[in-house]
C-alpha positions as a Markdown table, in Angstrom:
| # | Residue | x | y | z |
|---|---|---|---|---|
| 1 | Met | -0.1 | 0.1 | 0.1 |
| 2 | Lys | 1.9 | 3.1 | -0.8 |
| 3 | Leu | 0.0 | 6.7 | -0.4 |
| 4 | Asn | -0.7 | 6.9 | -4.4 |
| 5 | Asn | -2.7 | 4.3 | -3.7 |
| 6 | Leu | -5.1 | 5.5 | -1.1 |
| 7 | Lys | -8.7 | 6.2 | -1.9 |
| 8 | Tyr | -11.6 | 7.3 | 0.2 |
| 9 | Lys | -14.4 | 4.6 | 1.0 |
| 10 | His | -17.7 | 5.0 | -1.2 |
| 11 | Gly | -19.4 | 7.3 | 0.0 |
| 12 | Ser | -18.0 | 8.6 | 3.1 |
| 13 | Arg | -17.4 | 12.0 | 1.6 |
| 14 | Gly | -20.3 | 14.0 | 1.6 |
| 15 | Gln | -21.9 | 15.6 | -1.6 |
| 16 | Lys | -21.6 | 19.2 | -1.7 |
| 17 | Lys | -25.3 | 21.2 | -1.8 |
| 18 | Lys | -25.0 | 23.1 | -5.0 |
| 19 | Ile | -25.9 | 27.0 | -4.5 |
| 20 | Phe | -26.7 | 28.6 | -6.7 |
| 21 | Gly | -26.6 | 32.5 | -8.1 |
| 22 | Arg | -23.7 | 33.6 | -6.3 |
| 23 | Gly | -21.7 | 33.9 | -9.1 |
| 24 | Pro | -19.4 | 31.9 | -11.2 |
| 25 | Gly | -18.1 | 30.2 | -9.1 |
| 26 | Ser | -21.3 | 27.8 | -8.3 |
| 27 | Gly | -21.8 | 26.7 | -11.7 |
| 28 | Ser | -23.5 | 30.2 | -13.5 |
| 29 | Ile | -23.4 | 33.9 | -13.8 |
| 30 | Arg | -26.3 | 34.5 | -14.1 |
| 31 | Gly | -27.7 | 31.7 | -11.4 |
| 32 | Phe | -28.8 | 29.2 | -13.8 |
| 33 | Lys | -32.2 | 31.7 | -14.8 |
| 34 | Gly | -31.3 | 32.8 | -18.8 |
| 35 | Asn | -30.2 | 36.1 | -19.6 |
| 36 | Lys | -32.1 | 38.6 | -18.4 |
| 37 | Gly | -35.7 | 39.1 | -19.5 |
| 38 | Gln | -38.2 | 39.4 | -16.5 |
| 39 | Gly | -38.6 | 35.4 | -15.2 |
| 40 | Gln | -34.3 | 36.6 | -14.0 |
| 41 | Arg | -36.2 | 39.1 | -11.8 |
| 42 | Ser | -36.6 | 38.2 | -8.0 |
| 43 | Thr | -40.2 | 39.1 | -8.0 |
| 44 | Val | -42.2 | 37.3 | -11.1 |
| 45 | Asn | -45.5 | 37.9 | -11.4 |
| 46 | Val | -46.6 | 36.4 | -14.3 |
| 47 | Arg | -49.9 | 35.3 | -14.9 |
| 48 | Arg | -50.3 | 31.6 | -15.9 |
| 49 | Gly | -50.5 | 31.8 | -20.0 |
| 50 | Phe | -49.1 | 35.3 | -20.7 |
| 51 | Glu | -47.0 | 35.4 | -23.5 |
| 52 | Gly | -44.9 | 38.9 | -23.0 |
| 53 | Gly | -47.5 | 41.2 | -24.5 |
| 54 | Gln | -48.1 | 38.8 | -27.4 |
| 55 | Thr | -52.1 | 37.6 | -27.8 |
| 56 | Pro | -51.9 | 34.5 | -26.1 |
| 57 | Ile | -52.6 | 30.7 | -27.6 |
| 58 | Tyr | -56.3 | 30.7 | -26.0 |
| 59 | Met | -57.3 | 33.8 | -27.5 |
| 60 | Arg | -55.3 | 32.5 | -30.6 |
| 61 | Val | -57.0 | 29.3 | -31.3 |
| 62 | Ala | -60.9 | 29.0 | -32.3 |
| 63 | Lys | -63.4 | 28.4 | -30.1 |
| 64 | Ile | -65.6 | 25.7 | -30.9 |
| 65 | Gly | -68.1 | 23.9 | -28.6 |
| 66 | Phe | -71.9 | 24.0 | -28.1 |
| 67 | Asn | -73.5 | 27.7 | -27.2 |
| 68 | Asn | -77.3 | 27.6 | -26.8 |
| 69 | Tyr | -77.8 | 31.4 | -26.0 |
| 70 | Glu | -79.2 | 32.0 | -30.0 |
| 71 | Phe | -81.8 | 29.7 | -29.5 |
| 72 | Lys | -83.2 | 30.1 | -25.7 |
| 73 | Lys | -86.3 | 31.7 | -24.7 |
| 74 | Asn | -87.4 | 34.8 | -23.1 |
| 75 | Tyr | -90.9 | 35.2 | -21.0 |
| 76 | Asn | -92.7 | 37.8 | -19.4 |
| 77 | Thr | -92.9 | 35.7 | -15.7 |
| 78 | Val | -95.8 | 37.2 | -13.7 |
| 79 | Thr | -96.7 | 35.7 | -9.5 |
| 80 | Leu | -99.5 | 34.8 | -8.6 |
| 81 | Ala | -99.4 | 37.7 | -6.1 |
| 82 | Gln | -98.9 | 40.6 | -8.7 |
| 83 | Ile | -101.9 | 38.8 | -10.0 |
| 84 | Gln | -104.2 | 39.5 | -6.7 |
| 85 | Gln | -102.7 | 42.9 | -6.5 |
| 86 | Leu | -103.7 | 43.7 | -10.5 |
| 87 | Gly | -107.5 | 42.8 | -9.2 |
| 88 | Lys | -109.0 | 41.8 | -12.4 |
| 89 | Asp | -110.8 | 38.5 | -13.0 |
| 90 | Val | -109.3 | 38.0 | -16.7 |
| 91 | Val | -105.4 | 38.2 | -16.4 |
| 92 | Asn | -104.0 | 38.0 | -20.5 |
| 93 | Thr | -100.8 | 39.8 | -21.7 |
| 94 | Lys | -103.0 | 42.7 | -22.8 |
| 95 | Thr | -104.6 | 43.7 | -19.3 |
| 96 | Leu | -101.0 | 42.6 | -17.4 |
| 97 | Val | -99.4 | 46.0 | -20.1 |
| 98 | Glu | -102.4 | 47.8 | -19.3 |
| 99 | Ala | -101.7 | 47.5 | -15.5 |
| 100 | Lys | -97.9 | 47.9 | -16.5 |
| 101 | Ile | -97.1 | 44.6 | -14.8 |
| 102 | Ile | -95.0 | 44.0 | -18.3 |
| 103 | Lys | -93.4 | 45.9 | -20.9 |
| 104 | Lys | -93.1 | 43.7 | -23.8 |
| 105 | Asn | -96.0 | 41.8 | -25.0 |
| 106 | Arg | -94.1 | 40.4 | -27.9 |
| 107 | Leu | -92.7 | 37.5 | -25.3 |
| 108 | Pro | -94.6 | 34.6 | -24.9 |
| 109 | Leu | -96.3 | 34.8 | -21.2 |
| 110 | Lys | -95.4 | 32.5 | -18.4 |
| 111 | Ile | -97.3 | 32.2 | -14.8 |
| 112 | Ile | -95.3 | 31.2 | -11.7 |
| 113 | Gly | -96.7 | 30.3 | -7.7 |
| 114 | Thr | -97.3 | 27.7 | -5.6 |
| 115 | Lys | -99.3 | 26.0 | -4.0 |
| 116 | Asp | -99.0 | 28.3 | -0.7 |
| 117 | Ile | -100.9 | 31.4 | -1.8 |
| 118 | Val | -104.1 | 31.3 | -1.3 |
| 119 | Leu | -106.5 | 33.6 | -3.5 |
| 120 | Ser | -109.9 | 35.2 | -3.0 |
| 121 | Lys | -110.7 | 34.8 | -6.7 |
| 122 | Lys | -111.9 | 33.1 | -9.3 |
| 123 | Tyr | -109.0 | 34.2 | -12.1 |
| 124 | Gln | -109.2 | 33.5 | -15.6 |
| 125 | Ile | -106.2 | 33.3 | -16.5 |
| 126 | Glu | -104.8 | 33.2 | -20.4 |
| 127 | Ala | -100.9 | 32.1 | -20.6 |
| 128 | Asn | -98.6 | 30.3 | -22.9 |
| 129 | Lys | -96.9 | 28.8 | -19.7 |
| 130 | Ile | -97.6 | 28.3 | -16.1 |
| 131 | Thr | -96.9 | 26.5 | -13.4 |
| 132 | Ala | -98.0 | 23.0 | -12.2 |
| 133 | Gly | -98.5 | 24.8 | -8.5 |
| 134 | Ala | -99.5 | 28.1 | -9.8 |
| 135 | Lys | -102.5 | 26.0 | -11.9 |
| 136 | Glu | -103.3 | 24.1 | -9.2 |
| 137 | Thr | -104.0 | 26.8 | -7.0 |
| 138 | Val | -106.1 | 28.6 | -9.6 |
| 139 | Glu | -108.2 | 25.8 | -10.0 |
| 140 | Lys | -108.2 | 25.5 | -6.1 |
| 141 | Ala | -110.1 | 28.7 | -6.3 |
| 142 | Gly | -112.9 | 28.3 | -8.8 |
| 143 | Gly | -110.9 | 30.0 | -11.4 |
| 144 | Ser | -109.6 | 28.6 | -15.3 |
| 145 | Val | -106.4 | 28.3 | -16.8 |
| 146 | Ser | -106.0 | 28.5 | -20.9 |
| 147 | Ile | -102.7 | 28.1 | -22.6 |
| 148 | Ile | -102.5 | 29.8 | -26.2 |
């Protein structure tokens, strides 16, 4: 055994933890962050998908899929409580427009309500749609519902 043949036993010398960003001696002058720019700074606050001001890919790519917006059906909705306050026996689009409860008479009329409301009068209701609870309440009070 000679001095030039001596070797350390494997694992006896621990590996030094590499410290980044402390000059050329650490292995990189720029701290392994590349050359200049926003990402090299200490406070990088860029949202996900940001491409440096260029229009992001999620805006450049065409949107595909189903959208039901143009086919949705709008209704003039009136509650049974509003009908009770109206005080007329016959309720239709014309009477509701005159009473200024609804503004657009070109939209179909929908009556909504629950079984909890107690009606004192017999109402004749002409509407395009009516909920099951509202229909039951009107018929329970002796009124009639006709769907246009």
